[in-house]
C-alpha positions in Angstrom: 48.0 45.4 92.7 45.5 44.3 95.4 44.5 47.7 96.6 41.1 48.8 97.7 39.1 50.6 95.0 39.1 53.7 97.2 43.0 53.6 97.3 43.1 53.3 93.5 40.7 56.3 93.2 42.8 58.4 95.6 46.0 58.0 93.5 44.1 58.4 90.2 42.6 61.6 91.4 46.0 63.1 92.4 47.5 62.2 89.0 44.5 63.5 87.1 44.6 66.8 89.1 48.3 67.1 88.0 47.2 66.8 84.3 48.8 63.4 84.2 48.0 59.8 83.4 49.1 56.5 85.0 49.0 52.8 84.6 47.4 50.4 87.2 48.7 46.9 87.0 46.2 44.3 88.2 46.6 40.7 89.4 43.5 39.3 87.5 42.6 36.8 90.2 43.5 38.9 93.2 42.0 42.3 92.8 39.1 44.2 94.4 38.5 46.1 91.1 35.5 44.8 89.2 35.1 45.2 85.4 32.8 48.2 86.1 35.6 49.8 88.2 38.2 49.2 85.5 35.9 50.6 82.8 35.7 53.8 84.9 39.5 53.9 85.5 40.1 53.8 81.8 38.3 57.0 81.2 41.5 58.8 82.3 44.1 56.1 82.9 45.5 52.8 81.6 45.6 49.2 82.8 47.9 46.3 82.5 48.4 42.8 83.9 50.4 42.3 87.1 51.1 38.6 86.7 51.7 36.9 90.0 54.1 34.0 89.7 55.1 33.9 93.4 52.9 30.8 94.1 54.5 29.0 91.2 58.1 29.8 92.0 59.0 26.1 92.4 57.5 25.1 89.1 59.5 24.4 85.9 60.2 27.2 83.4 57.6 25.8 81.0 54.9 25.7 83.7 55.6 29.2 84.8 55.5 30.5 81.2 52.1 28.7 80.8 50.9 30.4 84.0 52.1 33.8 82.8 50.2 33.4 79.5 47.1 32.2 81.4 47.0 35.2 83.6 47.5 37.6 80.7 44.7 36.0 78.8 42.5 36.1 81.9 43.2 39.8 82.3 42.3 40.4 78.7 39.1 38.5 78.9 38.0 39.8 82.3 38.6 43.5 81.7 38.3 43.6 77.9 41.8 45.3 77.7 44.5 44.3 75.2 47.7 44.8 77.3 50.4 47.0 75.8 52.7 46.9 78.8 53.2 44.7 81.8 54.9 44.5 85.2 55.4 41.3 87.2 54.5 40.9 90.8 57.6 40.9 92.9 59.5 41.5 89.7 59.7 37.7 89.2 61.4 36.6 86.0 61.3 33.3 84.2 64.3 31.7 82.4 66.6 34.0 80.4 64.8 35.4 77.3 62.0 33.0 77.4 59.6 35.3 79.2 60.6 38.2 76.9 59.8 36.1 73.8 56.4 35.1 75.3 55.4 38.7 76.1 56.3 39.6 72.5 54.1 36.8 71.2 51.3 38.0 73.5 51.5 41.5 71.9 53.1 43.2 74.9 55.6 45.8 73.7 57.3 47.1 76.9 57.9 45.9 80.4 59.4 47.5 83.5 60.8 44.7 85.7 64.4 45.8 85.9 65.1 48.2 88.7 68.2 46.8 90.4 71.9 47.8 90.2 75.1 46.6 91.7 74.5 48.2 95.1 70.8 47.4 95.4 70.0 46.5 99.0 73.7 46.8 99.8 74.6 50.4 100.0 72.8 53.7 99.6 75.9 56.0 99.8 76.0 56.9 96.1 72.3 57.5 95.6 70.3 58.6 93.6 71.6 56.5 90.7 73.7 53.6 91.8 70.8 51.4 92.9 68.6 51.9 89.9 70.4 53.4 86.9 68.8 55.5 84.2 68.4 55.0 80.5 66.2 54.8 77.4 64.2 51.7 76.3 66.0 48.9 74.6 64.8 45.7 73.0 65.6 42.3 74.5 68.0 40.2 72.5 68.4 36.5 72.1 71.8 34.9 72.6 71.9 34.3 68.9 71.7 38.0 68.3 68.0 38.1 67.2 66.2 41.1 68.6 62.9 40.5 70.4 60.0 42.9 69.8 59.7 43.8 73.5 61.3 46.9 75.0 62.6 47.1 78.5 62.4 50.3 80.5 63.8 50.4 83.9 62.6 52.5 86.8 64.3 54.9 89.2 61.6 55.0 92.0 59.9 52.2 94.0 57.9 53.6 96.9 58.3 50.5 99.1 62.1 50.6 98.5 62.4 54.3 99.2 59.7 55.6 101.6 58.5 53.0 104.1 59.4 53.3 107.7 58.4 49.6 108.4 60.1 47.8 105.5 63.6 46.7 106.4 65.0 47.1 102.8 63.6 50.7 102.5 66.0 53.7 102.3 63.3 55.5 104.4 63.7 58.8 102.5 61.8 61.5 104.3 59.7 63.9 102.1 62.4 66.6 102.4 65.3 64.2 101.5 63.4 62.7 98.6 62.6 66.2 97.2 66.4 67.0 97.3 67.2 63.7 95.5 64.3 64.2 93.0 65.5 67.7 92.1 68.9 66.3 91.4 67.4 63.6 89.2 65.0 65.9 87.3 67.8 68.5 86.8 70.0 65.8 85.3 67.2 64.4 83.2 66.4 67.8 81.6 69.9 69.2 81.3 72.1 66.2 80.7 70.6 62.7 80.1 67.3 63.4 78.2 65.6 60.2 79.7 62.4 59.3 81.3 62.0 59.1 85.1 60.1 55.9 85.9 58.1 55.7 89.2 56.2 52.9 90.8 53.8 54.1 93.5 51.4 51.4 94.7 47.9 52.7 95.5 47.9 50.8 98.8 51.2 52.5 99.7 50.0 55.9 98.5 47.2 56.0 101.1 49.5 54.6 103.8 52.9 56.4 103.4 53.9 57.5 100.0 51.3 60.2 99.0 53.4 63.1 100.2 56.4 62.0 98.1 54.2 61.1 95.2 52.6 64.5 95.2 56.1 66.1 95.4 57.0 64.1 92.2 53.9 65.4 90.4 54.5 69.0 91.5 58.2 69.0 90.7 57.7 67.3 87.3 55.3 70.1 86.4 57.8 72.7 87.6 60.4 71.2 85.2 57.9 71.2 82.3 57.9 67.4 82.1 54.8 65.6 80.9 53.3 63.0 83.4 52.6 60.0 81.2 51.3 56.5 81.8 53.6 53.6 80.9 51.2 52.8 78.0 51.6 56.4 76.7 55.4 56.2 76.9 55.3 52.8 75.2 53.0 54.0 72.4 55.2 57.0 71.8 58.5 55.1 71.9 57.3 52.3 69.6 56.5 55.0 67.0 59.6 57.1 67.8 61.8 54.0 67.3 60.8 54.0 63.6 62.2 57.5 62.9 65.6 57.6 61.3 68.0 60.1 59.6 68.8 59.7 55.9 70.4 61.5 53.0 72.8 63.4 55.3 75.0 65.8 53.4 77.6 68.4 54.6 79.6 70.6 52.3 81.4 72.6 55.0 78.7 75.3 55.1 75.3 73.6 54.6 74.0 70.6 56.5 71.0 68.8 55.0 69.2 65.6 55.9 65.8 64.0 56.0 64.0 62.5 59.1 61.2 60.1 58.6 59.2 57.5 60.5 56.3 55.1 60.1 53.8 57.6 61.7 53.5 61.3 62.5 54.3 62.2 66.1 53.6 65.5 67.8 56.4 67.3 69.5 59.4 65.7 67.8 62.5 67.9 67.8 66.0 67.8 66.3 69.0 69.3 68.0 71.9 70.8 66.1 75.2 72.3 67.5 75.1 76.1 67.8 78.7 76.1 66.7 80.7 73.7 64.6 84.2 73.9 63.1 84.5 77.6 64.1 81.2 78.5 62.4 77.9 79.6 64.0 74.5 78.2 63.0 72.6 80.6 60.9 69.4 79.9 58.8 67.4 76.7 59.4 64.6 75.6 57.1 62.2 72.6 57.1 61.1 71.5 53.7 62.2 74.9 52.4 60.3 76.9 55.0 62.4 79.0 57.4 61.9 78.1 61.0 63.1 79.6 64.4 65.3 77.6 66.8 65.4 77.5 70.6 68.8 77.6 72.4 69.1 74.8 74.9 71.9 73.3 77.0 72.5 69.6 76.2 75.3 67.5 77.6 77.2 70.7 78.6 77.0 72.4 75.2 74.6 74.8 73.7 72.4 73.3 71.0 69.7 74.7 68.7 66.4 72.9 69.2 64.2 72.6 66.1 60.6 71.4 66.4 59.4 69.3 63.5 55.9 70.0 62.1 53.1 68.1 63.7 51.1 65.8 61.4 54.0 64.8 59.1 55.9 61.5 58.9 58.8 62.9 56.9 60.7 66.2 56.8 63.7 67.7 55.2 66.0 69.9 57.3 68.6 72.4 55.9 70.9 74.3 58.2 73.6 76.8 57.1 76.6 77.7 59.2 78.4 81.1 59.0 82.1 81.7 59.7 
């Protein structure tokens, strides 16, 4: 955003110390960060355009789309960064799917402007989820059913909405209250929902009021074994993960076999199978004919066998035998 370089560095340092990575979204014509600063940021973190359409709110859709494209191109030229993700200032949107289609044409693959729910700014009684929701990325879709090559990932945390004592619309969560809510969210994420937790912590807010809660988030994520990724990292992973599919699924009442494959190898991919099915218990599991061990995990209230796929491969065959 518009933060001092020192504020950016303060938040960057905290995330780096937590073995994490983050995105900084920059308004290209309203930033204190020089190209030299951004080159230094990119040694450990990622950058994206923070397009500001607020001064153009009374313009036509076509004019605002043109301004959006101009600012993205200016960001690209000024900082020598090809943007992979984006986030709009004040979450301003243009038209219906017009802006999504424009971002796809500009090579942007994921954006994070959706944070609101039915009770946003109305009631906080059913927090932590009612105001912001939770879910996996999905493509935008035209009204004629055509999918747009832009993913939308909504966020659960906005520091101005949650932590400020001075902003009227803030829930004003104290560090202790936020940690209680966060533990609930992270517990649900790891045990039930298997989704990302998206957080927007402005550097200017970090140095004024949200550092304590932000550091709690970093600390608790590590405690739950969750990686701390930038939005670009998540986008890169998800675009590759989205190409992986199951095929050749066969079940004869004893043996389950199938193939999983994608356009590119991804480290850390796992497949979950039921520990029990039809009165039988999972026995031997092999990947491409090689026996492998499984890890018991609880998913959606049931015990599952977690199987890690080999790193460096874009296709694998899985065979699992169940014993009565």
